[in-house]
C-alpha positions, -999 to +999 in steps of 0.1 A: -668-404-658-698-381-647-688-352-623-716-335-606-710-300-595-734-283-571-737-247-564-743-250-525-753-212-519-777-212-549-794-245-539-794-239-504-810-203-510-837-220-534-847-246-509-849-222-482-875-200-500-893-229-517-902-247-482-918-229-452-899-224-421-892-258-402-875-264-372-868-292-345-879-290-309-851-270-300-860-242-325-832-250-348-846-240-383-840-271-411-859-260-440-832-253-461-812-285-451-844-306-459-848-292-493-808-289-501-804-326-496-837-336-512-823-318-543-790-335-539-802-369-536-826-363-563-797-353-587-773-381-575-797-408-580-808-394-616-772-388-628-751-415-609-720-394-608-686-410-603-674-377-585-691-350-567-683-316-553-704-287-536-690-253-538-698-224-513-691-186-511-673-173-484-679-139-466-645-127-475-644-099-505-634-114-539-614-097-566-646-084-581-653-063-551-617-049-555-621-043-590-654-024-588-667-011-554-703-012-564-702-051-570-732-067-550-734-036-530-770-033-527-776-072-523-793-079-491-774-103-466-784-138-462-815-142-437-807-152-400-829-183-405-808-195-435-775-184-421-779-205-392-784-236-413-755-232-434-730-249-409-753-279-408-754-284-444-715-285-446-712-308-417-737-333-433-721-332-466-686-339-450-704-371-428-720-383-461-684-384-478-692-357-503-665-329-510-673-295-504-650-265-517-645-230-504-619-206-510-616-170-497-617-144-522-634-167-547-670-172-553-687-206-556-691-199-595-653-195-599-648-228-580-674-246-602-658-228-633-624-241-624-634-276-617-657-277-647-630-265-673-604-291-657-627-320-657-638-316-692-600-314-703-600-347-684-626-363-707-652-362-679-688-353-684-696-325-660-731-315-649-734-282-630-764-281-607-776-244-599-804-219-600-782-193-614-779-185-652-746-172-651-733-208-653-747-209-688-712-194-701-695-225-689-715-249-712-696-268-737-693-304-755-686-319-722-703-296-695-740-293-690-760-271-665-789-285-646-811-255-640-830-257-608-865-240-609-897-239-592-912-261-618-886-286-630-850-291-637-842-283-673-807-295-684-789-270-706-765-283-734-749-260-761-779-269-784-804-260-757-788-225-752-787-219-792-823-229-794-833-207-762-811-177-767-799-177-803-762-178-796-736-201-782-729-207-746-697-185-746-715-155-759-739-154-727-710-134-711-712-106-740-747-103-735-743-096-698-717-072-706-742-050-724-774-056-703-756-059-668-771-078-639-793-060-612-788-088-590-750-086-586-751-047-594-733-051-625-738-018-645-737-030-681-747-002-705-772+021-694-805+018-713-796-013-729-819-042-719-819-081-725-838-080-757-813-052-774-783-070-760-792-104-772-801-089-805-768-073-808-747-103-798-769-125-822-758-104-851-723-092-840-712-121-817-690-100-793-686-064-775-650-064-790-665-065-825-692-038-819-668-013-804-641-018-831-668-013-858-692+009-840-694+035-868-703+008-894-728-010-876-765-009-885-779+001-854-799+032-841-783+065-832-798+062-797-782+028-791-749+040-806-749+068-783-756+046-752-726+023-764-704+052-765-710+067-734-707+034-712-680+019-732-656+015-700-688+002-678-694-025-707-659-039-707-660-036-667-691-055-666-678-083-690-649-088-665-672-087-633-695-113-651-668-137-664-665-169-642-630-174-634-613-208-641-582-207-621-594-209-588-569-226-564-588-259-561-574-295-563-570-308-600-570-343-589-604-361-597-599-388-571-601-361-545-639-359-554-647-395-551-677-400-527-664-419-499-684-440-472-684-410-449-692-415-412-724-429-406-724-428-369-719-390-370-744-385-398-770-403-377-763-383-348-766-347-366-798-359-383-814-374-352-807-338-335-821-321-364-851-344-365-848-352-401-863-385-402-875-383-438-838-378-450-826-406-426-851-430-443-838-419-477-803-426-467-812-457-450-796-445-418-811-455-382-816-432-354-786-423-333-786-439-298-767-414-274-742-428-251-750-423-217-733-393-203-702-394-182-698-374-152-690-335-160-655-325-161-644-299-137-639-267-153-602-255-158-592-221-135-600-188-157-564-185-173-564-151-187-578-124-162-597-097-180-604-061-165-636-043-160-660-033-184-655+003-197-684+025-192-714+025-217-707-012-229-738-033-234-748-068-246-744-071-284-760-098-305-734-095-331-706-103-309-724-129-292-731-148-327-694-143-338-679-161-307-704-188-311-693-195-347-671-170-367-680-188-398-716-183-396-730-150-413-757-145-388-774-165-359-809-166-346-810-140-319-834-158-294-809-189-292-779-166-282-782-162-245-787-199-237-758-212-260-734-185-248-738-201-212-739-236-224-706-233-242-690-216-214-685-182-234-698-158-209-665-145-198-653-142-233-682-120-243-688-100-213-652-094-203-634-093-234-654-086-265-681-062-253-657-040-232-631-041-264-660-026-286-660+007-265-622+007-266-623+006-304-651+031-305-629+055-288-599+046-310-618+051-340-630+086-331-594+094-321-576+086-354-540+090-362-521+122-378-507+118-412-482+137-431-502+140-464-474+159-482-451+133-473-471+107-488-477+127-519-440+130-524-435+094-519-463+085-543-445+107-569-413+086-564-433+055-569-449+068-600-411+075-612-401+041-600-430+025-619-420+040-652-384+031-649-395-004-640-418-006-671-387+006-692-366-022-680-395-046-688-398-032-722-361-038-728-361-071-716-392-082-734-381-068-765-415-049-771-438-022-754-471-034-738-496-028-710-476-046-681-509-040-658-528-064-684-528-102-674-539-109-707-510-090-726-487-101-700-495-139-706-490-134-742-457-117-738-442-145-713-457-175-729-464-169-765-434-146-773-409-157-748-420-193-746-416-196-710-427-229-693-458-235-671-484-218-691-518-223-676-546-212-700-578-198-687-611-185-706-596-150-705-560-158-714-529-171-696-528-170-657-500-146-644-509-145-605-482-142-581-476-181-578-470-184-615-446-154-615-426-169-587-424-203-603-408-185-633-381-166-612-347-172-626-363-184-659-358-152-675-346-118-664-380-100-670-395-119-643-381-099-614-390-065-627-425-076-633-429-086-597-411-053-588-435-035-609-466-050-594-453-045-560-447-007-566-482-004-584-501-018-555-481+002-531-491+035-549-529+025-558-537+007-525-518+026-497-505+060-511-537+069-530-558+049-504-547+068-473-548+102-491-583+096-498-589+090-462-573+120-445-599+142-427-596+179-426-580+178-394-550+159-409-560+126-394-573+093-406-599+072-388-596+036-398-627+011-390-619-019-368-637-050-378-643-071-345-661-098-361-643-103-394-616-131-389-622-165-378-591-165-353-605-137-331-580-113-344-588-075-353-588-064-388-593-027-401-607-012-432-612+022-451-583+021-448-568-011-441-536-003-421-529-038-408-518-050-442-492-024-451-463-044-464-437-037-438-414-065-449-401-047-478-382-016-473-406+006-494-434-007-473-416+003-443-412+036-453-451+041-452-447+041-415-429+073-418-462+094-427-482+081-395-470+109-371-477+125-338-494+160-332-469+188-323-457+185-287-466+148-286-448+115-291-459+080-306-453+052-280-453+016-299-455-014-277-449-048-293-453-084-279-421-102-285-427-137-300-462-140-285-475-169-303-445-190-296-448-181-258-485-192-261-474-225-278-451-233-250-477-229-227-505-247-241-483-276-252-465-278-219-431-284-236-406-280-208-376-271-229-392-244-247-408-231-215-374-230-199-359-212-228-385-184-223-381-182-187-342-177-189-349-153-218-327-175-242-326-171-280-354-194-289-345-191-328-307-196-320-315-227-299-338-241-326-311-236-353-287-254-332-310-284-329-321-283-367-288-280-380-268-299-356-242-273-344-235-257-312-253-225-305-220-205-306-217-216-343-251-207-353-250-184-382-275-155-392-287-174-419-293-206-400-310-184-372-333-170-401-344-204-413-349-217-377-372-188-371-393-197-401-393-235-387-407-222-352-434-200-369-439-226-397-448-252-370-474-230-355-491-222-389-492-260-397-466-256-425-456-285-445-423-294-459-432-283-493-442-249-480-412-246-456-387-256-484-401-227-506-400-203-474-362-210-467-349-221-500-340-257-493-351-289-508-382-306-497-362-334-484-341-310-462-373-291-450-390-324-439-356-333-421-357-298-402-394-304-391-385-339-379-355-326-357-378-298-343-406-321-331-379-346-318-363-318-297-397-300-288-417-333-282-443-317-262-450-295-291-455-324-312-477-344-286-498-312-282-504-307-322-513-345-324-537-343-296-554-310-310-559-325-344-573-358-330-598-338-308-607-316-338-615-347-357-636-360-330-656-327-322-652-308-356-639-278-336-611-262-317-608-237-289-584-210-274-576-207-237-605-185-232-630-209-249-632-190-283-647-216-309-637-222-343-655-248-361-633-270-385-657-290-410-626-293-434-611-315-411-639-341-419-636-337-456-628-369-478-608-345-499-572-349-489-562-313-497-593-298-477-588-321-450-552-311-445-562-274-445-584-282-417-556-298-398-535-267-404-565-246-391-570-269-361-532-266-352-530-229-356-562-215-341-558-223-306-525-205-306-533-174-328-565-172-312-553-171-277-528-146-287-555-126-302-577-127-268-543-116-249-538-086-271-576-074-268-574-079-227-542-058-230-560-031-251-589-030-224-562-028-196-542+001-212-576+019-221-587+018-184-555+027-171-552+058-192-587+067-183-578+064-144-545+084-150-558+114-167-529+136-159-511+112-186-532+126-214-527+095-235-549+080-260-546+044-276-548+051-312-539+017-332-537-018-330-517-036-357-511-074-354-490-076-320-486-039-315-503-014-296-497+024-304-506+053-281-501+090-286-491+111-256-475+145-247-438+145-248-434+153-212-451+121-201-441+097-230-418+076-208-445+071-181-468+061-210-441+036-222-442+019-186-481+019-184-480+000-219-453-026-207-468-033-175-505-038-186-494-058-219-473-080-197-501-085-172-527-092-197-512-129-199-529-134-163-517-169-149-497-178-180-466-193-166-446-180-196-434-141-191-447-119-218-421-097-231-429-063-245-406-041-265-417-004-262-401+026-281-412+062-286-408+085-317-424+114-338-432+089-362-443+050-367-411+048-384-390+060-355-403+037-332-391+010-352 
């Protein structure tokens, strides 16, 4: 069996620069698309693979960015003209029946490394097509690299690597650890270049051997001094440069069969792009469009947005974002027309642009922090970490570096002999999924999970917040308006929205967000906003009636799911029903739900069936939404926000199921995000008009808005928040309930 893996970003990038800019009559650039599929077909015809997959990077930071802040920091972003072509490449792959894979937090190299290692273990011959020599470290008996270059493609095998570089493929990462990589901003050892690095590894084979025997090695004093000086950077560079082999991708080779695809859709998109030569290579005729049907009347604007704050102006980045949240950039001169054509003018001019002014003011204001309290809490965490370490040592029977995944894996799987070991190039995998699967197998697992939670709370949040405190005692987070694909806001430096408030220790972090002397914090939180949006968009009368009557929706669901009267619904039943309610929104299947509420997959499936039987309007809505997404390749919120869902057309079952979950969830989560944004603008304008309140909007976290106001008017400010947030739903026929509380700290408001 032959498995062809293609580095999508690498081949697209090389194609873009190798071919002069081309475009169709509408001005859509096509040179990267042309070159990409020319290369793909050449490889496909030459190798005749049984399986194929194309891997892509995502915009999300990876574990390498978190490991080293300088990683790829100086790399220039993708050119606008190339970024605009990436969605077309993915769509065409889907229509050709070829799997493409992308995972947030993982680079294309990691996806390729994971699939290559797995397929080789399944006795498949794997060919990696890339323009990046980093892939050389993956080469083995059953893994070859087809290196794309400006002259010719060269197949690199273990023998070829030995011939060219004088070392085995697995040693290539050792060279990189020493010399670094300027293109990725991997530091290496300062002053050591490729020639010296290669010479050292040819002679001594590994960085470990070099440092363990540094005094005895036959090397110059200057090289020895450089190695000593940058020892930590050398080991960090090796970690950064090592391709992961445990990315969360399907390990079923049948998922990567090349299917028949969708020839009609393929013909349509290639006709639109005017790629006649590619159509000829694929033996596909031109698409004959169906006569246009009469236009469908526009639905009324459902959500009413308030006037634009002063100083807001047209923003090209926001315009590009609402056209396609997945695209890195758009060609500016297409923006105005496309915004109008897609019916997005209202969303842009009445929500996103005015919101940018609100966020600018919130970032300037910031929020007061109890820095001394955070320091004391950090000391408690350090003490807790030490105590947890001692428990781990006692239960494991030895002392070791718990923070080292490699050492932890050796203890769990080699010494304690626990099941489920997954070997990677750097050792056993000990990620959260692995640890959760081992829960109950050995008493050491629970304190290990606790150790990681404490360590993350201390390093990410305690230390992160302390670094961010300004001289005036306030922190000022940066709100990201174009980061998420659903339209929700995110924040960074520090990321306040990800404070783990589900745990008691995580909730304690709220104590350190405080009001200035003489002022209060006012916290307003939407109650079950996504379920209310679901009730409206689905038109389910039972759910709508429950919210209008202010019934307990979770108790009502529990009654149906567990087959008991509402009066007999226990607390545990209600909690499980709550998970079902929100699981439906997020497209959760029986397997995930079973893990969430601790029941068998069979029972979880039964609960879902009973839920959809009761709320048949929800069932019908979800089915309609998925069907429409498969037809158009995208979904929309009530305000017209678009999310493209190319995954829903993938021949890979796992990826296609992921696309269906996106299709179900995005219109609901995205509409809720739009409502919250409208509420922020309304509250901001109200505070500006009622200057005597002296109130400021300072934080937005998920479904919460937090304001700071003088003690004397905090009740009036609470009324403003409640009124404006409830009114942000416009003509929704479901009431939006807002819980508002005041306190001296964020913790007190909860």
